[in-house]
HTML snippet that shows the backbone in 3Dmol.js (N, CA, C, O; Angstrom):
<script src="https://3Dmol.org/build/3Dmol-min.js"></script>
<div id="view" style="width:600px;height:400px;position:relative"></div>
<script>
const pdb = `
ATOM      1  N   MET A   1      29.334-168.633  68.071  1.00  0.00           N
ATOM      2  CA  MET A   1      30.798-168.385  68.669  1.00  0.00           C
ATOM      3  C   MET A   1      31.649-169.191  69.405  1.00  0.00           C
ATOM      4  O   MET A   1      32.592-169.979  69.335  1.00  0.00           O
ATOM      5  N   ALA A   2      30.527-168.373  70.473  1.00  0.00           N
ATOM      6  CA  ALA A   2      31.246-169.519  71.996  1.00  0.00           C
ATOM      7  C   ALA A   2      31.472-170.596  71.960  1.00  0.00           C
ATOM      8  O   ALA A   2      32.480-171.004  72.538  1.00  0.00           O
ATOM      9  N   LEU A   3      30.685-171.416  71.319  1.00  0.00           N
ATOM     10  CA  LEU A   3      30.855-172.764  70.904  1.00  0.00           C
ATOM     11  C   LEU A   3      32.315-173.215  70.595  1.00  0.00           C
ATOM     12  O   LEU A   3      33.083-173.974  71.185  1.00  0.00           O
ATOM     13  N   ALA A   4      32.431-172.402  69.345  1.00  0.00           N
ATOM     14  CA  ALA A   4      33.702-172.973  68.181  1.00  0.00           C
ATOM     15  C   ALA A   4      34.975-172.599  69.557  1.00  0.00           C
ATOM     16  O   ALA A   4      35.928-173.297  69.902  1.00  0.00           O
ATOM     17  N   VAL A   5      34.595-171.474  70.013  1.00  0.00           N
ATOM     18  CA  VAL A   5      35.815-170.719  71.235  1.00  0.00           C
ATOM     19  C   VAL A   5      35.943-171.955  72.207  1.00  0.00           C
ATOM     20  O   VAL A   5      37.068-172.289  72.579  1.00  0.00           O
ATOM     21  N   THR A   6      34.824-172.645  72.630  1.00  0.00           N
ATOM     22  CA  THR A   6      34.982-174.018  73.951  1.00  0.00           C
ATOM     23  C   THR A   6      35.534-175.065  73.548  1.00  0.00           C
ATOM     24  O   THR A   6      36.130-175.894  74.235  1.00  0.00           O
ATOM     25  N   LYS A   7      35.316-175.070  72.155  1.00  0.00           N
ATOM     26  CA  LYS A   7      35.773-176.640  71.475  1.00  0.00           C
ATOM     27  C   LYS A   7      37.603-176.508  70.715  1.00  0.00           C
ATOM     28  O   LYS A   7      38.447-177.229  70.183  1.00  0.00           O
ATOM     29  N   VAL A   8      37.403-175.108  71.126  1.00  0.00           N
ATOM     30  CA  VAL A   8      39.217-175.350  70.605  1.00  0.00           C
ATOM     31  C   VAL A   8      39.680-175.371  72.075  1.00  0.00           C
ATOM     32  O   VAL A   8      40.530-176.184  72.439  1.00  0.00           O
ATOM     33  N   LEU A   9      39.114-174.463  72.941  1.00  0.00           N
ATOM     34  CA  LEU A   9      39.785-174.135  74.009  1.00  0.00           C
ATOM     35  C   LEU A   9      39.890-176.249  74.797  1.00  0.00           C
ATOM     36  O   LEU A   9      40.685-176.855  75.515  1.00  0.00           O
ATOM     37  N   ASN A  10      38.663-176.577  74.120  1.00  0.00           N
ATOM     38  CA  ASN A  10      38.871-178.197  74.860  1.00  0.00           C
ATOM     39  C   ASN A  10      39.804-179.158  74.220  1.00  0.00           C
ATOM     40  O   ASN A  10      40.299-180.215  74.612  1.00  0.00           O
ATOM     41  N   LEU A  11      39.932-178.232  72.724  1.00  0.00           N
ATOM     42  CA  LEU A  11      41.611-179.577  72.167  1.00  0.00           C
ATOM     43  C   LEU A  11      42.352-179.294  72.524  1.00  0.00           C
ATOM     44  O   LEU A  11      43.213-180.096  72.884  1.00  0.00           O
ATOM     45  N   LEU A  12      42.494-178.001  72.651  1.00  0.00           N
ATOM     46  CA  LEU A  12      43.475-177.406  73.333  1.00  0.00           C
ATOM     47  C   LEU A  12      44.171-178.245  74.712  1.00  0.00           C
ATOM     48  O   LEU A  12      45.297-178.711  74.886  1.00  0.00           O
ATOM     49  N   PHE A  13      42.602-178.185  75.832  1.00  0.00           N
ATOM     50  CA  PHE A  13      43.431-178.771  77.214  1.00  0.00           C
ATOM     51  C   PHE A  13      43.963-180.122  76.949  1.00  0.00           C
ATOM     52  O   PHE A  13      45.058-180.585  77.271  1.00  0.00           O
ATOM     53  N   PHE A  14      42.802-180.776  76.179  1.00  0.00           N
ATOM     54  CA  PHE A  14      43.134-182.738  75.298  1.00  0.00           C
ATOM     55  C   PHE A  14      44.620-182.127  74.912  1.00  0.00           C
ATOM     56  O   PHE A  14      45.478-182.699  75.583  1.00  0.00           O
ATOM     57  N   ILE A  15      45.019-181.407  74.270  1.00  0.00           N
ATOM     58  CA  ILE A  15      46.426-182.128  73.615  1.00  0.00           C
ATOM     59  C   ILE A  15      47.519-181.544  75.358  1.00  0.00           C
ATOM     60  O   ILE A  15      48.431-182.266  75.761  1.00  0.00           O
ATOM     61  N   ILE A  16      47.339-180.905  75.710  1.00  0.00           N
ATOM     62  CA  ILE A  16      47.864-180.822  76.951  1.00  0.00           C
ATOM     63  C   ILE A  16      48.004-181.468  77.872  1.00  0.00           C
ATOM     64  O   ILE A  16      48.929-181.458  78.684  1.00  0.00           O
ATOM     65  N   SER A  17      46.794-182.301  77.817  1.00  0.00           N
ATOM     66  CA  SER A  17      46.661-183.234  79.260  1.00  0.00           C
ATOM     67  C   SER A  17      47.727-184.575  78.103  1.00  0.00           C
ATOM     68  O   SER A  17      48.448-185.408  78.652  1.00  0.00           O
ATOM     69  N   VAL A  18      47.629-184.520  76.989  1.00  0.00           N
ATOM     70  CA  VAL A  18      47.987-186.098  76.887  1.00  0.00           C
ATOM     71  C   VAL A  18      49.359-185.651  76.173  1.00  0.00           C
ATOM     72  O   VAL A  18      50.170-186.502  75.806  1.00  0.00           O
TER      73      VAL A  18
END
`;
const viewer = $3Dmol.createViewer("view");
viewer.addModel(pdb, "pdb");
viewer.setStyle({}, {cartoon: {color: "spectrum"}});
viewer.zoomTo();
viewer.render();
</script>
């Protein structure tokens, strides 16, 4: 479950970065 949360956060961070 923690992995899924990390993946989502990483995706959000990537979107914000772009």
